[in-house]
C-alpha positions in Angstrom: -3.0 -3.3 37.5 -4.2 -1.2 34.6 -6.6 1.7 35.2 -10.1 1.9 33.9 -9.1 3.9 30.9 -6.5 1.4 29.7 -8.9 -1.5 30.2 -11.4 0.4 28.0 -9.0 0.7 25.2 -8.0 -2.9 25.4 -11.6 -3.9 24.9 -12.8 -1.3 22.3 -11.4 -2.4 18.9 -12.7 -1.7 15.4 -12.8 -4.1 12.5 -12.5 -2.4 9.1 -13.5 -4.3 6.0 -12.9 -3.3 2.4 -14.7 -5.6 0.0 -13.3 -5.5 -3.5 -14.0 -7.5 -6.6 -10.8 -9.5 -6.3 -9.8 -9.2 -2.7 -11.3 -8.5 0.7 -9.0 -6.5 3.0 -9.5 -6.5 6.7 -7.8 -4.6 9.6 -8.3 -4.4 13.3 -7.7 -1.0 15.0 -7.0 -0.4 18.6 -7.7 3.4 18.7 -5.5 4.7 15.8 -3.1 1.7 16.0 -3.6 -0.8 13.2 -3.0 -4.1 15.1 -3.3 -6.6 12.2 -4.3 -6.8 8.5 -5.4 -9.7 6.3 -6.2 -10.1 2.6 -8.7 -12.7 1.5 -9.8 -13.8 -2.0 -13.3 -12.5 -2.7 -15.7 -15.4 -2.7 -19.2 -14.2 -3.6 -20.8 -17.5 -2.9 -19.4 -17.9 0.6 -22.0 -17.8 3.4 -21.7 -15.6 6.5 -20.8 -18.7 8.6 -17.9 -19.5 6.3 -16.5 -16.0 6.6 -17.1 -16.1 10.3 -15.1 -19.3 10.7 -12.3 -18.0 8.5 -12.0 -14.5 10.0 -12.2 -15.5 13.6 -9.5 -18.1 12.9 -7.3 -15.4 11.6 -8.0 -13.1 14.5 -7.2 -15.9 17.0 -4.0 -16.8 15.1 -2.8 -13.3 15.5 -3.2 -13.5 19.3 -6.2 -11.2 19.4 -9.7 -11.8 20.8 -12.8 -11.3 18.8 -14.7 -10.4 22.0 -12.7 -7.2 22.1 -14.0 -6.1 18.7 -16.9 -3.7 19.6 -17.5 -2.0 16.2 -17.1 -2.6 12.5 -17.1 -0.5 9.4 -17.1 -1.6 5.8 -17.1 -0.4 2.2 -18.0 -2.6 -0.6 -18.1 -2.6 -4.4 -19.7 -6.1 -4.4 -23.3 -5.6 -3.3 -24.2 -9.2 -2.6 -21.3 -9.4 -0.1 -22.4 -6.3 1.8 -25.4 -8.2 3.3 -23.1 -11.3 3.9 -20.7 -9.3 6.0 -23.4 -7.4 7.8 -24.8 -10.8 8.9 -21.3 -12.0 9.8 -20.8 -8.9 12.0 -24.1 -9.3 13.8 -23.8 -13.1 14.4 -20.1 -13.3 15.2 -19.2 -9.9 16.7 -22.5 -8.8 18.1 -22.4 -5.5 16.3 -24.1 -3.9 13.2 -21.4 -2.5 11.0 -21.4 1.0 9.6 -21.7 0.7 5.9 -20.1 3.5 3.8 -22.9 4.7 1.5 -24.9 7.8 0.6 -26.0 9.7 3.7 -23.1 9.0 6.0 -20.6 11.7 7.0 -17.3 11.6 5.1 -16.2 15.2 5.2 -15.7 15.0 1.4 -17.7 17.0 -1.1 -18.1 15.0 -4.2 -17.8 17.2 -7.3 -19.1 14.7 -9.8 -22.0 14.9 -12.3 -23.6 12.0 -10.4 -22.0 11.5 -6.9 -23.8 8.2 -6.4 -21.7 6.7 -9.3 -18.5 7.0 -7.3 -17.3 3.8 -5.7 -17.3 4.0 -2.0 -13.8 2.7 -1.8 -12.7 5.7 -3.9 -14.3 8.1 -1.4 -12.8 6.2 1.5 -9.3 6.6 -0.1 -10.0 10.3 -0.6 -10.8 10.8 3.1 -7.6 9.1 4.2 -5.4 10.9 1.6 -6.7 14.3 2.6 -6.3 13.5 6.3 -2.8 12.2 5.9 -1.3 14.2 3.1 -3.5 17.3 2.9 -3.8 18.4 -0.7 -4.0 18.5 -3.6 -3.5 14.7 -3.7 -3.7 12.1 -6.5 -4.6 8.7 -5.2 -3.8 5.7 -7.4 -5.4 2.4 -6.3 -4.0 -0.6 -8.1 -6.6 -3.3 -7.6 -9.0 -5.0 -10.0 -9.1 -1.7 -11.8 -6.4 1.0 -11.6 -8.1 4.1 -10.4 -6.9 7.7 -10.2 -8.7 9.9 -7.7 -8.1 13.6 -7.4 -8.6 15.4 -4.1 -8.3 19.2 -3.8 -6.5 21.0 -1.0 -9.9 21.8 0.5 -10.7 18.0 0.6 -13.1 18.0 -2.3 -13.3 14.9 -4.5 -12.8 16.3 -8.0 -13.0 13.1 -10.0 -10.4 10.9 -11.7 -9.8 8.2 -14.2 -10.3 4.4 -14.4 -8.2 1.9 -16.3 -8.2 -1.9 -16.4 -6.1 -3.3 -13.6 -2.7 -4.8 -14.3 -3.7 -8.3 -13.2 -6.8 -8.6 -15.4 -5.1 -7.1 -18.4 -2.3 -9.7 -18.0 -4.9 -12.5 -17.7 -6.7 -11.2 -20.8 -3.5 -11.3 -22.7 -2.9 -14.9 -21.7 -6.5 -16.0 -22.4 -6.8 -14.3 -25.8 -3.6 -15.5 -27.3 -2.6 -19.0 -28.4 1.0 -19.1 -27.5 1.7 -16.5 -24.8 2.2 -17.9 -21.4 0.8 -16.7 -18.0 3.7 -14.8 -16.4 4.6 -13.6 -12.9 4.4 -9.8 -12.5 7.8 -8.8 -11.3 10.1 -5.9 -12.1 11.8 -6.4 -15.5 15.6 -6.3 -15.7 15.4 -4.2 -18.8 13.0 -2.9 -21.4 14.4 -5.2 -24.2 13.2 -8.7 -23.2 15.5 -11.5 -24.4 12.8 -14.1 -24.2 9.0 -14.2 -24.4 8.4 -14.0 -20.6 10.9 -11.2 -20.1 9.3 -9.3 -23.0 5.8 -9.7 -21.5 7.0 -8.6 -18.1 8.6 -5.5 -19.7 5.6 -4.6 -21.7 3.1 -5.1 -18.9 5.0 -3.6 -16.0 6.8 -0.8 -17.9 3.6 -0.2 -19.9 1.6 0.4 -16.7 4.3 2.6 -15.3 4.1 4.7 -18.5 0.3 4.8 -18.1 0.6 6.1 -14.6 3.2 8.7 -15.5 1.1 9.9 -18.4 -2.2 10.2 -16.7 -0.7 11.9 -13.6 1.0 14.4 -15.9 -2.3 15.2 -17.6 -4.1 15.5 -14.3 -1.5 17.9 -12.9 -1.8 20.0 -16.1 -5.5 20.2 -15.6 -5.2 21.1 -12.0 -2.6 23.8 -12.8 -1.0 22.8 -9.5 1.4 20.3 -8.1 -0.1 17.4 -6.3 1.2 14.7 -4.0 0.9 11.2 -5.6 0.0 8.4 -3.3 -0.4 4.7 -4.4 -2.2 1.9 -2.7 -3.4 -1.6 -3.7 -1.8 -4.9 -4.4 0.6 -3.7 -7.1 1.5 -0.4 -5.7 5.0 -1.4 -4.5 5.9 -3.0 -7.9 4.7 0.0 -10.0 6.3 2.6 -7.6 9.7 1.1 -8.5 9.1 2.0 -12.2 7.0 5.2 -11.9 9.0 7.9 -10.1 6.0 10.1 -10.0 4.6 8.0 -7.2 5.9 9.7 -4.0 4.2 7.6 -1.3 3.0 4.0 -1.1 0.5 3.3 1.6 -0.9 -0.2 1.5 -3.4 0.6 4.4 -4.9 3.7 3.0 -8.4 2.3 2.6 -8.5 0.8 6.1 -7.3 4.1 7.6 -10.1 5.9 5.6 -12.6 3.5 7.0 -11.4 4.2 10.6 -11.7 7.9 10.0 -15.2 7.7 8.6 -16.2 5.5 11.6 -14.9 8.2 13.9 -17.0 10.8 12.1 -20.2 8.8 12.4 -19.9 7.0 15.7 -21.7 9.7 17.7 
């Protein structure tokens, strides 16, 4: 029969929620162990009960019990959904989530002209990157936007760059041209496409690889130092195959950062 301590860790689990413009990423932690992750399409008009039904169904399907989730933490770049998920957590999990926002402990000093302008997801990534890889670190998050975040060896957030995401750029190309088709974003066989689809895949994927290589090179020159390059987000694996400057792909970087921030603030 398990002891009191092991029973405690079976019960105490944390739900981490990253609300993005395109996707919502969720993860359940048992201590430092990430037990399960899910990715949902962002639905700004869904009600708390809809998210509750959907998320609890996913939790149960994974063989986990929602009654064991004692805490929640979230970051959001979609303000209307912040309140929606707060209500979901209160009504379905019986807990008020920690929302990453100004005033909470992150351990990161934000060296920006206006620190409040920085998306909370970027700060969360910086926290995780410094904890896991020390510094300096360049974090590339390939979501709705492609963001580059620079973290010093002391753990300071120095700033970064923002480019349109690969998916929305591809969609814009399809929507604004009369004859170009919508294409699947996969690794091109070669730079010289022998048909329209292959040419588009080459231009999009290799073009973004070049963007990544170029911006990282400029950041390193400005730092006057080498920096570890870590990629996360939905297209990180694809672009890492074409951009050798990417050293590490960590799809769970934001969730790990949320867990670390929760640890800092739970007392």
